[in-house]
C-alpha positions in Angstrom: 19.6 52.4 23.8 16.3 50.4 23.5 15.1 48.9 26.8 14.3 45.2 25.7 14.2 43.8 29.1 13.7 44.7 32.8 17.5 44.4 33.4 18.1 48.1 33.9 15.0 48.8 35.9 15.7 45.9 38.1 18.8 47.6 39.2 17.2 51.0 40.1 15.6 51.9 43.2 11.9 52.6 43.0 12.3 56.1 44.2 14.9 57.0 41.4 13.8 58.9 38.4 15.0 56.7 35.5 14.5 58.0 31.8 15.5 55.5 29.5 15.9 56.4 25.7 15.7 60.2 26.2 18.4 62.8 25.9 19.1 66.1 27.4 18.2 68.8 24.8 19.2 71.9 26.8 21.6 72.5 29.9 21.0 75.5 32.1 23.8 75.5 34.6 23.2 79.0 35.9 19.5 77.9 36.9 20.6 74.2 38.0 18.2 72.8 35.3 18.1 70.4 32.4 15.4 69.8 29.7 14.8 66.3 28.2 13.6 65.2 24.8 10.5 63.9 26.5 9.6 67.3 27.5 10.5 67.1 31.0 12.4 69.5 33.1 14.5 68.7 36.0 16.2 70.8 38.6 19.2 69.4 40.4 21.4 69.8 43.4 24.3 68.2 41.6 24.8 67.1 37.9 27.0 64.3 36.9 27.8 64.3 33.2 29.1 61.2 31.4 28.1 62.0 27.8 31.0 60.8 25.8 31.4 62.3 22.3 29.0 62.9 19.4 30.4 60.0 17.5 28.7 59.5 14.2 29.2 58.5 10.7 27.4 61.5 9.5 30.7 63.5 10.1 32.0 62.2 7.0 30.1 62.8 3.8 28.7 59.8 2.2 29.9 57.3 4.9 26.2 56.7 6.0 25.3 55.5 2.7 28.3 53.4 2.2 28.1 51.7 5.6 24.5 50.6 4.6 25.8 48.7 1.5 25.9 44.9 1.4 28.6 43.6 3.6 30.2 42.2 0.5 31.3 45.7 -0.3 33.4 45.6 2.8 32.8 49.0 4.3 32.7 48.7 8.2 32.4 51.4 10.8 33.4 51.2 14.4 30.0 52.5 15.8 28.1 49.9 17.6 24.5 51.6 18.0 22.5 48.5 17.1 22.6 44.7 17.0 22.6 44.7 13.3 25.9 46.5 13.4 27.3 44.2 15.7 26.5 41.3 13.5 27.9 43.1 10.4 31.1 44.0 12.1 31.9 40.4 12.8 33.4 40.3 9.2 35.5 43.5 9.5 38.9 42.7 8.5 38.3 39.6 6.7 37.7 38.8 3.1 40.4 41.0 1.6 41.6 39.3 -1.5 43.1 42.2 -3.4 43.7 45.9 -3.4 44.1 48.3 -0.4 42.3 48.2 2.8 41.9 51.4 4.6 42.0 51.5 8.4 41.0 55.0 9.6 41.3 56.7 12.9 39.9 60.2 13.2 41.3 63.4 14.8 42.3 63.0 18.5 40.6 63.0 21.0 38.1 60.5 19.9 36.2 57.6 21.0 38.1 54.4 21.1 41.4 56.1 21.0 44.2 53.7 20.7 42.0 50.5 21.0 40.9 51.1 17.4 44.3 50.2 15.9 43.3 46.9 14.4 45.8 47.1 11.4 48.0 44.5 12.9 45.1 42.1 13.4 44.1 42.5 9.8 47.6 41.9 8.6 47.5 38.4 10.4 44.3 37.7 8.8 45.6 38.6 5.3 49.0 36.7 5.8 47.0 33.6 6.6 44.9 34.2 3.5 48.0 34.6 1.2 49.3 31.1 2.7 46.1 29.5 1.6 45.9 31.1 -1.8 42.9 33.3 -1.1 44.5 36.6 -1.3 46.7 38.1 -4.0 50.0 39.6 -3.5 48.8 43.2 -4.3 46.5 43.0 -1.2 47.7 45.8 1.2 46.8 47.1 4.6 47.0 50.9 5.1 46.5 53.0 8.2 45.2 56.7 7.5 44.7 59.3 10.3 44.8 63.1 10.5 47.0 62.7 13.6 50.8 62.4 13.5 50.9 59.2 15.7 49.3 56.1 16.3 49.4 56.4 20.1 50.1 59.5 22.1 52.3 57.5 24.4 55.7 57.7 22.6 57.0 54.2 23.5 53.8 52.4 22.4 53.7 54.4 19.2 57.4 53.5 18.5 56.5 49.7 19.0 53.4 50.0 16.7 55.2 51.8 13.9 58.1 49.3 14.0 55.6 46.4 13.7 54.0 48.2 10.7 57.4 48.5 9.0 58.0 44.8 9.7 54.6 43.6 8.4 54.4 45.9 5.3 51.6 48.1 6.7 51.4 51.5 5.0 51.0 54.3 7.6 49.6 57.7 6.3 49.9 60.4 9.0 48.2 63.9 8.5 45.4 62.9 6.3 41.8 63.4 7.3 38.9 61.5 5.5 36.3 64.0 4.3 34.2 62.0 1.8 33.4 58.5 0.6 31.5 57.5 -2.4 31.1 54.8 -5.1 31.5 55.5 -8.7 29.2 54.8 -11.7 31.1 51.7 -12.5 31.0 50.5 -8.6 34.6 51.5 -7.7 34.8 52.7 -3.9 36.6 56.0 -3.4 37.7 57.8 -0.2 38.6 61.4 -0.3 41.3 62.7 2.0 42.5 66.1 2.9 46.3 66.9 3.9 45.9 68.6 7.4 49.1 70.8 6.6 48.8 71.6 2.9 45.1 71.2 2.4 45.7 69.0 -0.6 42.8 66.7 -1.6 43.5 63.1 -2.6 41.0 60.6 -4.0 42.0 57.1 -2.9 40.4 54.0 -4.5 40.1 51.0 -2.0 38.6 47.5 -1.9 38.1 47.3 1.9 37.6 49.9 4.6 37.4 49.7 8.5 36.6 53.3 9.7 36.3 54.9 13.2 34.3 58.0 12.3 35.1 61.4 13.9 34.2 62.3 17.5 32.8 65.8 18.1 32.0 67.7 21.4 28.4 67.3 22.4 26.8 70.6 21.0 24.5 71.2 24.1 27.3 71.3 26.4 29.1 73.8 24.3 26.3 76.0 23.9 25.7 76.1 27.7 29.2 77.1 28.3 30.0 74.0 30.2 33.0 73.1 27.9 36.3 74.9 27.6 37.7 76.2 24.1 38.4 72.7 23.0 34.7 71.6 23.4 35.7 69.4 26.4 33.9 69.6 29.9 36.1 71.9 31.9 36.8 69.8 35.0 39.6 69.5 37.4 41.3 66.1 36.3 42.0 65.1 39.9 38.6 65.6 41.5 36.3 65.7 38.3 34.5 68.7 39.6 33.8 71.5 37.2 36.3 74.5 37.3 33.4 77.1 37.2 30.1 75.3 38.4 30.8 73.8 41.6 27.9 71.3 41.5 28.7 69.8 38.2 31.1 66.8 37.8 31.9 64.9 34.7 33.9 61.8 33.8 34.7 59.6 30.7 35.4 60.7 27.2 33.7 64.3 27.6 36.2 65.8 30.0 39.3 67.8 29.0 42.9 66.6 29.6 45.7 64.9 28.0 44.6 61.3 28.2 44.0 58.2 25.9 40.2 58.1 25.4 39.5 54.5 25.5 38.0 51.9 27.9 41.2 49.8 27.6 43.3 52.6 28.9 40.7 53.4 31.6 
């Protein structure tokens, strides 16, 4: 994050060590030390981690290039890393006159889990446009995900699937997006892999709203702070680490069966 005002520093006591805009490059839990990207090394009596996921469009081949095309190409990603993206995403879900709109959620657990299911909103926009003659009858909303459900909570999942059926939203479970590109004639194509069979499918589309994959933080994995799933190994009731008693963690980075979204929290 860029510090553009004194808002953050105004809330921090003078004796605090505040390092804005830097990251931890190395964790050394056996030595109670962390190294920062600005070259500093800190020792700690206790360490609190709230790192979230490594949430990036770079995890899908071609997506960084596609999300930087003109907004009229209708490729939007749910990663708000700058103000330009906030402005661009104002238009996500609108201006869908024809063809298929891909709504994509990545493999769970992921950032924004549950709250990124915008397909019902988009269908209401499309229905309005059809009434006004701004959208063709062939315009469709599709939800794609490598998961086998929309929500991990069974009742919520049942309600969402019922609404999708009523509103004509195509639901594609078990498909992971691996690539996105534009052909020589300007057609936008997404490549999906079936998580069960490994089959590859190229899907042309007109509009896409994508939540890219969320991966564990590599530094935490390398330091042995995570479990076999890549999530920080804490007691879910105390948030204290299972092996390093002076490490605590919260938020998306911790292990456990929970919906990973601010809305659920």
